[in-house]
A tleap script that builds the chain and sets N, CA, C and O, in Angstrom:
source leaprc.protein.ff14SB
mol = sequence {
  NMET GLY LEU GLU ARG LEU ASN LEU SER HIE
  SER SER PHE SER GLY PRO ALA PRO THR LYS
  LEU LEU GLN LEU THR LYS LEU VAL SER LEU
  ASP LEU SER TYR SER SER PHE SER ILE ASP
  GLU SER PHE LEU ARG LEU LEU ALA GLN ASN
  LEU ARG ASN LEU ARG GLU LEU ASP MET SER
  TRP VAL ASN ILE SER SER GLU ILE PRO CARG
}
set mol.1.N position { 18.860 -33.507 -0.982 }
set mol.1.CA position { 19.812 -33.323 -0.090 }
set mol.1.C position { 19.095 -31.732 -0.604 }
set mol.1.O position { 18.783 -31.537 -1.779 }
set mol.2.N position { 18.926 -30.767 0.401 }
set mol.2.CA position { 18.437 -29.195 0.729 }
set mol.2.C position { 19.124 -28.390 1.749 }
set mol.2.O position { 19.975 -28.815 2.530 }
set mol.3.N position { 18.678 -27.186 1.671 }
set mol.3.CA position { 19.025 -26.058 2.757 }
set mol.3.C position { 18.585 -26.971 4.193 }
set mol.3.O position { 17.426 -27.374 4.285 }
set mol.4.N position { 19.670 -27.286 5.379 }
set mol.4.CA position { 19.290 -27.841 6.343 }
set mol.4.C position { 19.069 -26.486 7.797 }
set mol.4.O position { 18.334 -26.535 8.783 }
set mol.5.N position { 19.851 -25.616 7.439 }
set mol.5.CA position { 20.057 -24.366 8.568 }
set mol.5.C position { 20.327 -23.220 7.651 }
set mol.5.O position { 21.112 -23.171 6.703 }
set mol.6.N position { 19.283 -22.040 8.257 }
set mol.6.CA position { 18.987 -20.929 7.895 }
set mol.6.C position { 19.305 -19.971 9.120 }
set mol.6.O position { 18.749 -20.099 10.211 }
set mol.7.N position { 20.230 -19.021 8.843 }
set mol.7.CA position { 20.512 -17.879 10.056 }
set mol.7.C position { 20.405 -16.885 9.314 }
set mol.7.O position { 21.251 -16.731 8.432 }
set mol.8.N position { 19.246 -15.861 9.483 }
set mol.8.CA position { 19.114 -14.829 9.185 }
set mol.8.C position { 18.858 -13.455 10.487 }
set mol.8.O position { 18.230 -12.401 10.387 }
set mol.9.N position { 19.664 -14.054 11.686 }
set mol.9.CA position { 19.330 -13.413 12.821 }
set mol.9.C position { 20.187 -11.624 12.094 }
set mol.9.O position { 20.760 -11.399 11.028 }
set mol.10.N position { 19.889 -10.763 13.233 }
set mol.10.CA position { 20.731 -9.601 13.103 }
set mol.10.C position { 20.893 -8.857 11.734 }
set mol.10.O position { 21.721 -7.976 11.506 }
set mol.11.N position { 19.738 -9.480 10.650 }
set mol.11.CA position { 19.930 -8.999 9.377 }
set mol.11.C position { 18.995 -7.610 9.262 }
set mol.11.O position { 18.305 -7.137 10.165 }
set mol.12.N position { 19.143 -7.148 8.064 }
set mol.12.CA position { 18.310 -5.625 7.892 }
set mol.12.C position { 17.329 -5.753 7.155 }
set mol.12.O position { 16.734 -4.791 6.670 }
set mol.13.N position { 16.934 -7.299 6.911 }
set mol.13.CA position { 15.353 -7.258 5.648 }
set mol.13.C position { 14.433 -6.774 7.209 }
set mol.13.O position { 14.719 -7.004 8.385 }
set mol.14.N position { 13.268 -6.036 6.602 }
set mol.14.CA position { 11.976 -5.783 7.286 }
set mol.14.C position { 10.820 -6.134 6.294 }
set mol.14.O position { 10.970 -6.515 5.133 }
set mol.15.N position { 9.580 -5.929 6.989 }
set mol.15.CA position { 8.577 -6.230 6.501 }
set mol.15.C position { 7.941 -7.671 6.993 }
set mol.15.O position { 8.244 -8.218 8.053 }
set mol.16.N position { 7.125 -8.117 6.150 }
set mol.16.CA position { 6.456 -9.568 6.625 }
set mol.16.C position { 7.455 -10.620 6.214 }
set mol.16.O position { 8.084 -10.584 5.156 }
set mol.17.N position { 7.559 -11.617 7.191 }
set mol.17.CA position { 8.443 -12.761 6.705 }
set mol.17.C position { 8.108 -13.350 5.394 }
set mol.17.O position { 6.940 -13.323 5.004 }
set mol.18.N position { 9.085 -13.902 4.654 }
set mol.18.CA position { 9.330 -14.008 3.371 }
set mol.18.C position { 8.523 -15.667 3.202 }
set mol.18.O position { 8.924 -16.629 3.858 }
set mol.19.N position { 7.556 -15.743 2.389 }
set mol.19.CA position { 6.823 -16.888 2.449 }
set mol.19.C position { 7.447 -18.385 1.607 }
set mol.19.O position { 7.107 -19.520 1.274 }
set mol.20.N position { 8.603 -17.412 1.566 }
set mol.20.CA position { 9.657 -18.247 0.444 }
set mol.20.C position { 10.232 -19.443 1.588 }
set mol.20.O position { 10.751 -20.545 1.408 }
set mol.21.N position { 9.886 -18.691 2.810 }
set mol.21.CA position { 10.833 -19.756 4.098 }
set mol.21.C position { 10.063 -20.871 3.913 }
set mol.21.O position { 10.663 -21.946 3.920 }
set mol.22.N position { 9.068 -20.875 3.777 }
set mol.22.CA position { 7.851 -21.713 4.232 }
set mol.22.C position { 8.292 -23.201 3.004 }
set mol.22.O position { 8.148 -24.378 3.334 }
set mol.23.N position { 8.744 -22.817 1.828 }
set mol.23.CA position { 9.376 -24.101 1.121 }
set mol.23.C position { 10.301 -24.752 1.155 }
set mol.23.O position { 10.531 -25.672 0.370 }
set mol.24.N position { 11.106 -24.351 2.199 }
set mol.24.CA position { 12.580 -25.052 2.458 }
set mol.24.C position { 12.408 -25.764 3.682 }
set mol.24.O position { 12.702 -25.560 4.860 }
set mol.25.N position { 11.609 -27.027 2.767 }
set mol.25.CA position { 11.073 -28.337 3.679 }
set mol.25.C position { 11.821 -29.118 4.438 }
set mol.25.O position { 11.448 -30.044 5.158 }
set mol.26.N position { 13.374 -28.533 4.170 }
set mol.26.CA position { 14.458 -29.749 4.515 }
set mol.26.C position { 14.842 -29.152 5.647 }
set mol.26.O position { 15.436 -29.976 6.341 }
set mol.27.N position { 14.755 -27.699 6.352 }
set mol.27.CA position { 15.202 -27.053 7.243 }
set mol.27.C position { 15.005 -27.593 8.717 }
set mol.27.O position { 13.953 -27.860 9.298 }
set mol.28.N position { 16.156 -27.670 9.106 }
set mol.28.CA position { 16.045 -28.263 10.869 }
set mol.28.C position { 16.638 -27.150 11.937 }
set mol.28.O position { 16.731 -27.209 13.163 }
set mol.29.N position { 17.008 -26.091 10.982 }
set mol.29.CA position { 17.513 -25.042 12.377 }
set mol.29.C position { 17.016 -23.563 11.415 }
set mol.29.O position { 17.379 -23.376 10.253 }
set mol.30.N position { 16.282 -22.783 12.067 }
set mol.30.CA position { 15.930 -21.319 11.497 }
set mol.30.C position { 15.959 -20.340 12.328 }
set mol.30.O position { 14.971 -20.210 13.050 }
set mol.31.N position { 16.941 -19.501 12.448 }
set mol.31.CA position { 17.198 -18.082 13.100 }
set mol.31.C position { 16.385 -17.320 12.753 }
set mol.31.O position { 15.995 -17.738 11.663 }
set mol.32.N position { 15.735 -16.210 13.067 }
set mol.32.CA position { 15.234 -15.240 12.718 }
set mol.32.C position { 15.269 -13.892 13.849 }
set mol.32.O position { 14.674 -12.817 13.794 }
set mol.33.N position { 16.099 -14.366 14.746 }
set mol.33.CA position { 16.428 -13.718 16.071 }
set mol.33.C position { 16.957 -11.993 15.484 }
set mol.33.O position { 17.769 -11.701 14.606 }
set mol.34.N position { 16.190 -11.175 16.303 }
set mol.34.CA position { 16.972 -9.810 16.382 }
set mol.34.C position { 16.794 -9.206 14.840 }
set mol.34.O position { 17.501 -8.245 14.536 }
set mol.35.N position { 15.990 -9.675 13.992 }
set mol.35.CA position { 15.897 -9.096 12.767 }
set mol.35.C position { 14.402 -8.325 12.432 }
set mol.35.O position { 13.544 -8.997 13.005 }
set mol.36.N position { 13.907 -7.430 11.881 }
set mol.36.CA position { 12.997 -6.612 11.541 }
set mol.36.C position { 12.061 -7.341 11.152 }
set mol.36.O position { 11.120 -6.558 11.280 }
set mol.37.N position { 11.467 -8.628 10.623 }
set mol.37.CA position { 10.392 -9.213 10.245 }
set mol.37.C position { 9.405 -8.810 11.190 }
set mol.37.O position { 9.537 -8.522 12.380 }
set mol.38.N position { 8.122 -8.845 10.267 }
set mol.38.CA position { 6.752 -8.991 11.146 }
set mol.38.C position { 6.567 -10.137 10.849 }
set mol.38.O position { 6.952 -10.643 9.796 }
set mol.39.N position { 5.810 -10.838 11.936 }
set mol.39.CA position { 5.043 -12.584 11.633 }
set mol.39.C position { 3.685 -12.677 12.246 }
set mol.39.O position { 3.221 -12.658 13.387 }
set mol.40.N position { 3.361 -12.755 11.366 }
set mol.40.CA position { 1.672 -12.819 11.988 }
set mol.40.C position { 1.177 -14.242 11.954 }
set mol.40.O position { 1.957 -15.101 11.544 }
set mol.41.N position { -0.202 -14.630 12.393 }
set mol.41.CA position { -0.699 -15.977 12.737 }
set mol.41.C position { -0.551 -16.810 11.669 }
set mol.41.O position { -0.334 -18.008 11.849 }
set mol.42.N position { -0.641 -16.327 10.565 }
set mol.42.CA position { -1.111 -17.232 9.415 }
set mol.42.C position { 0.579 -17.760 8.830 }
set mol.42.O position { 0.871 -18.558 7.939 }
set mol.43.N position { 1.362 -17.038 9.639 }
set mol.43.CA position { 2.602 -17.246 8.701 }
set mol.43.C position { 3.076 -18.585 9.749 }
set mol.43.O position { 3.597 -19.626 9.350 }
set mol.44.N position { 2.641 -18.139 11.618 }
set mol.44.CA position { 3.129 -18.999 12.305 }
set mol.44.C position { 2.640 -20.526 12.148 }
set mol.44.O position { 3.290 -21.544 12.383 }
set mol.45.N position { 1.257 -20.398 11.665 }
set mol.45.CA position { 0.284 -21.421 11.312 }
set mol.45.C position { 0.844 -22.469 10.300 }
set mol.45.O position { 0.710 -23.680 10.479 }
set mol.46.N position { 1.577 -21.838 9.059 }
set mol.46.CA position { 1.856 -22.289 7.767 }
set mol.46.C position { 3.637 -22.534 8.386 }
set mol.46.O position { 4.062 -23.598 7.935 }
set mol.47.N position { 4.292 -22.082 8.936 }
set mol.47.CA position { 5.406 -22.572 9.234 }
set mol.47.C position { 5.218 -23.872 10.108 }
set mol.47.O position { 5.999 -24.790 9.860 }
set mol.48.N position { 4.319 -24.059 11.059 }
set mol.48.CA position { 4.218 -25.120 11.684 }
set mol.48.C position { 3.879 -26.443 11.038 }
set mol.48.O position { 4.330 -27.513 11.447 }
set mol.49.N position { 2.858 -26.286 9.752 }
set mol.49.CA position { 2.377 -26.702 9.205 }
set mol.49.C position { 3.573 -27.371 7.745 }
set mol.49.O position { 3.516 -28.487 7.229 }
set mol.50.N position { 4.389 -26.421 7.464 }
set mol.50.CA position { 5.035 -27.103 6.226 }
set mol.50.C position { 6.765 -27.385 6.374 }
set mol.50.O position { 7.492 -27.879 5.512 }
set mol.51.N position { 7.137 -26.928 7.680 }
set mol.51.CA position { 8.172 -27.268 8.372 }
set mol.51.C position { 8.678 -28.186 9.100 }
set mol.51.O position { 9.571 -27.996 9.925 }
set mol.52.N position { 8.032 -29.477 8.800 }
set mol.52.CA position { 7.944 -30.650 9.327 }
set mol.52.C position { 9.501 -31.103 10.369 }
set mol.52.O position { 9.249 -31.429 11.529 }
set mol.53.N position { 10.780 -31.108 10.005 }
set mol.53.CA position { 11.794 -31.505 10.210 }
set mol.53.C position { 12.268 -30.380 10.805 }
set mol.53.O position { 13.485 -30.519 10.926 }
set mol.54.N position { 11.813 -29.054 11.352 }
set mol.54.CA position { 11.940 -28.170 12.016 }
set mol.54.C position { 12.914 -28.301 13.458 }
set mol.54.O position { 12.036 -28.709 14.218 }
set mol.55.N position { 13.656 -28.249 13.965 }
set mol.55.CA position { 13.824 -28.517 15.037 }
set mol.55.C position { 13.642 -27.147 16.187 }
set mol.55.O position { 12.837 -26.815 17.058 }
set mol.56.N position { 14.961 -26.598 15.565 }
set mol.56.CA position { 15.511 -24.899 16.478 }
set mol.56.C position { 14.817 -24.157 15.212 }
set mol.56.O position { 14.803 -24.349 13.996 }
set mol.57.N position { 14.189 -23.112 16.197 }
set mol.57.CA position { 13.663 -21.722 15.851 }
set mol.57.C position { 13.435 -20.837 16.725 }
set mol.57.O position { 12.483 -20.734 17.497 }
set mol.58.N position { 14.414 -20.139 16.574 }
set mol.58.CA position { 14.941 -19.031 17.122 }
set mol.58.C position { 13.932 -17.579 16.627 }
set mol.58.O position { 14.208 -17.221 15.482 }
set mol.59.N position { 13.072 -16.910 17.168 }
set mol.59.CA position { 12.599 -15.595 16.987 }
set mol.59.C position { 12.605 -14.474 17.809 }
set mol.59.O position { 11.831 -13.518 17.826 }
set mol.60.N position { 13.697 -14.748 18.566 }
set mol.60.CA position { 13.911 -13.814 20.017 }
set mol.60.C position { 13.812 -12.180 19.379 }
set mol.60.O position { 14.453 -11.851 18.381 }
set mol.61.N position { 13.042 -11.379 20.015 }
set mol.61.CA position { 13.228 -9.935 19.593 }
set mol.61.C position { 12.411 -9.846 18.441 }
set mol.61.O position { 12.567 -8.697 18.026 }
set mol.62.N position { 11.678 -10.410 17.756 }
set mol.62.CA position { 11.312 -10.558 16.397 }
set mol.62.C position { 9.501 -9.961 16.502 }
set mol.62.O position { 8.656 -10.491 17.224 }
set mol.63.N position { 9.324 -9.092 15.838 }
set mol.63.CA position { 7.769 -8.369 16.296 }
set mol.63.C position { 6.692 -9.601 15.787 }
set mol.63.O position { 6.646 -9.996 14.622 }
set mol.64.N position { 5.886 -10.096 16.832 }
set mol.64.CA position { 4.916 -10.950 16.449 }
set mol.64.C position { 3.643 -10.358 16.770 }
set mol.64.O position { 3.387 -9.860 17.866 }
set mol.65.N position { 2.666 -10.435 15.568 }
set mol.65.CA position { 1.161 -9.744 15.449 }
set mol.65.C position { 0.473 -10.440 16.147 }
set mol.65.O position { -0.565 -9.810 16.347 }
set mol.66.N position { 0.431 -11.668 16.791 }
set mol.66.CA position { -0.497 -12.496 17.658 }
set mol.66.C position { 0.274 -13.504 18.407 }
set mol.66.O position { 1.477 -13.465 18.664 }
set mol.67.N position { -0.691 -14.524 18.762 }
set mol.67.CA position { -0.134 -15.536 19.861 }
set mol.67.C position { 0.409 -16.350 19.268 }
set mol.67.O position { -0.004 -16.663 18.151 }
set mol.68.N position { 1.518 -16.957 19.836 }
set mol.68.CA position { 1.779 -18.227 19.321 }
set mol.68.C position { 0.558 -19.567 19.630 }
set mol.68.O position { -0.136 -19.876 20.599 }
set mol.69.N position { 0.736 -20.062 18.378 }
set mol.69.CA position { -0.333 -21.138 18.419 }
set mol.69.C position { 0.212 -22.602 19.301 }
set mol.69.O position { 1.303 -23.161 19.413 }
set mol.70.N position { -0.465 -22.729 19.562 }
set mol.70.CA position { -0.568 -24.190 20.708 }
set mol.70.C position { -0.833 -25.554 20.009 }
set mol.70.O position { -0.919 -26.584 20.677 }
savepdb mol mol.pdb
quit
C-alpha cells in the first residue's frame, strides 16, 4: 500500500517540481494546480513514464516551460 492521492494545490512551494514526486508510483490522483512549481519537458516525460497508475492530473495555472508531450 502507498500514497494514492496527493493534493498540493494552492501551496506556497516554488521552483522546479520536486523529482521525489516521481517515486510515488502508486499515485492515482495528483493535484499541483495554482502552485508556484515550474515544470519542464523532462519532468513531464518522467511523470508519464513513472506514474503508470495516475488517472487524474491537475496542473491548472502551473508554469509549464515546454509543450505537453503527446
